[in-house]
N, C-alpha and C positions, 0 to 999 in steps of 0.2 A: 598479524594481520587484522584480527577483530578490532573494531573501533566502536565508540559511542558518539552519536551526534546529539548534542543538546540543541533543541531546535524549537522554533515557533511555527505552528501550523495556523494558516489564516484562510478563512472562507469569506468570500465577498459575493453577495447576491444583489444584482442590480435591478431586476424586474421580476414579477410585477411589484414587488416591494423591495426596498433597499434594506439590506441587513448585512452586518459585518461582525465577525468575532475572531479573536486570536486565542490560541491555546498553546501553552508551553509544555513540552514533553521531551522524551529522549528516545532515540531509535538505535537499533543495532545494525552494524554493517559487517557481514560475515561471509566467509568462503564456505559454500555448502559442503565441500569435501573435507573441511577442517573446522568444524563447529567448535566453539569455545568449550574447554573443560574447566569448570569452575570448582573451587573448593566446596565440599559437601554442604557447609553451612550457608553458602550463598545460592545454592541451586534453586531454592524457592523463588528467588528474585529474577531468574532468567532460565527458562526452559524452551527449547525449540522442539516442537512436537509435530510429527508428520500429519496428524489428524487435523491440524489447523490450516492445512494448505491443500490446494487441488482437490482431488476427490476424497482425501482423508483416509484412504485405504492402503497407501504405499508403506513400505517399511521405514522409509526416511524421506525427507523433503526432496533430495536430489532425484530419487527414483520417481517421485510424483511428478516433478518437473519434466523428466526425460519421457515419461509416458505421454504427457500433454504435447510436448514438442514432436514426438514421433507421430501422434495422431494428426498433427498439423502439417506433417510432411517435412519437418525441419531435420536435416541430417548433418549440419555443420556446426552444431553447438556442443562439441564433444570435449571442449576445454574447460577452464575454470568458470564457475558461476558465482557471482557476488550478489548477496541478498540484503536488501534494506527493509527492516520490519521491526515490529514490537515482538519481544519474546513474552512468553507467559510469565506473569508476576502473581505469586500467591494463588496459582491455579487458574488465573483468568487471563484471557487475551481477546482483543478485538483489533483486527487490522483492516481499516477501511481500504488501505492501499498497500500492497507488498510489491516491491520491484525486484526483478532479477535481471542482472546484466550478464548475458551469456556470451561466452567467447569460443572461438575455434581452438583446436589443439595447439596452434602456433601462437595463441594469445591475442589474435586480432578479434575485433567485435563481430559477433554473429547477429544477435537480436536482443531485444529487451521484451520481457514478459511483465505485463502489469496485471496483477491479480487483485480484483476488487471484491470486497465483501459488503453486503448490506446488513441492516439490523434485523432482517427477516430470515437469516440463516442461509442466504443464497450467495453463490460465488460465480464469478465469471473472469476469464482470463483474456487479455487482449495481446495478441502477438504483434509486435511492433518492429519495424526496420528503420530506425532513426536515420535522418540525413546527416550531412556534414555539420549541421548546426545542432545536433542532438535533439531534433524535433521530429515528431511523428504524429499521424492522425489515425483515428479509428472511429467508426460509427458507434454510437452508444447502444449497448445491447442489454444492459441490466438496470432494473428499477432500483435506484439508490435513494434519492430524496423522495418522500411522499408528495412533494409539491411540484415535481417535474415528471412529465410523461417520459416514456422510453423512445425519445426521438432526438435528433441533433447529432452532432459530431464532436468528438474530443480532439483538441489540439494540445499535445503534451510536449513540454521541453524537459528532457530527462538526462542531463549530463551525468556520467558516472561520478559519484562523490569522490572528492579528494580532500584538500585541507578544509573546504567548506562544502556545504550541501545547499543546492539551489535548484528546486524543482517547481514546475508550474503546470497546472492542468486547467484548460479553459473549455467550457462547453459552448459550442456555437450552434445556433438554431436557424431555421429558415428566416429570411429577411436580413440576414447578416448581423443578428443580435448576438451578444455574448452575456447571457444572463447569470452566469456562475463562473467564478475563478477560485481555484484553490492553489495555495503555495506553501512550500516547506523551505525554510531557511534555517541553517544551523552550522555549528562549528564542530570539528572533529576533536575527540579526546581519546586517550588510550583506554582500552577496555580492560583495565586492571581491576583486581578486587576492590581497591580503594576507590577507583573511578566509578565502579558500579554502585558501591555503597553511597557515595556522594550523590549520584544521580537518583538513586532510589529514595534517599532522604529528602532531596529537594523536590521530587515529584512523586509523592506518596501514592502507591498503588496506581501507577500511571495508566495501565490499560483500562482499569475500571473508570478512571477519570475521563478517558476518551469516550467510552460508552455513555457516561452520564452527561457529558457536554453535548454530544449529538442529540440526545433526547431532550435536554433542557432547551436547546435552541429550537428544536422542532416544536415543542410545546409553545414557545414564545411566538413563532410564526403562525401557528394555528390560532392562537388567541388574537392575533392581529388581523385575522380574517383570511388568511391564505388558504385557498381550497385544496383539499387532498385529491390527488389524481388516482384513478383506478390502478391497481397493481396487476399487470398481466402475469400469466404463468410463465416461469422462466424455464427454457429448455436447457437441460444439462448438456454441456459440450462434450464432443467426442474427446476421450482422453481424461475426462474429469469424473468418470464413474467411480 
């Protein structure tokens, strides 16, 4: 079941300045109840740690998810959960977005949880009920980019990955503007030891590269004169303690 998606992440900012960048990386797609068991020599290249998700205090990621869902009143996500995320690589990880496709015991879709991390160490989870087109909306509630305030509404297209990966997140603000769009496109590959080694060689220290790219492009935008917006205090969600 575990798979690797070699993918391209793109960010497009349309206002007040136009800016676009693309970043190549790879993501893991795993069953939370059957996480990959890697040979000892490869474990530094992929570690799934509960402290990197939700409140960071659960014994495992599935328990952390279940605590969050219970706090939100979700009772029908008692089946398989499939997660798309970066794993820890050489002790480092940064997941701007982790997605969990939650199913009922009979295998039918229950909900999707979108877990967002910012570079200030804050986390927020959006509980989504996608429609028949795999689309869902949620008010923005976490300060992510220092150049956008915490307002607007996300429109996300989040089909469960299959042979390909095709995700889109758009930020809509008052007046009908769409100042920011993020997309992830990729192809599925077996999560074999050989496949992992190839991905790790092609994308050296991939998780650190993600952090560096975010900061590099933030500096570029600041030097172009984009003003920094005040960062409000983020309230810890129930179930994320």
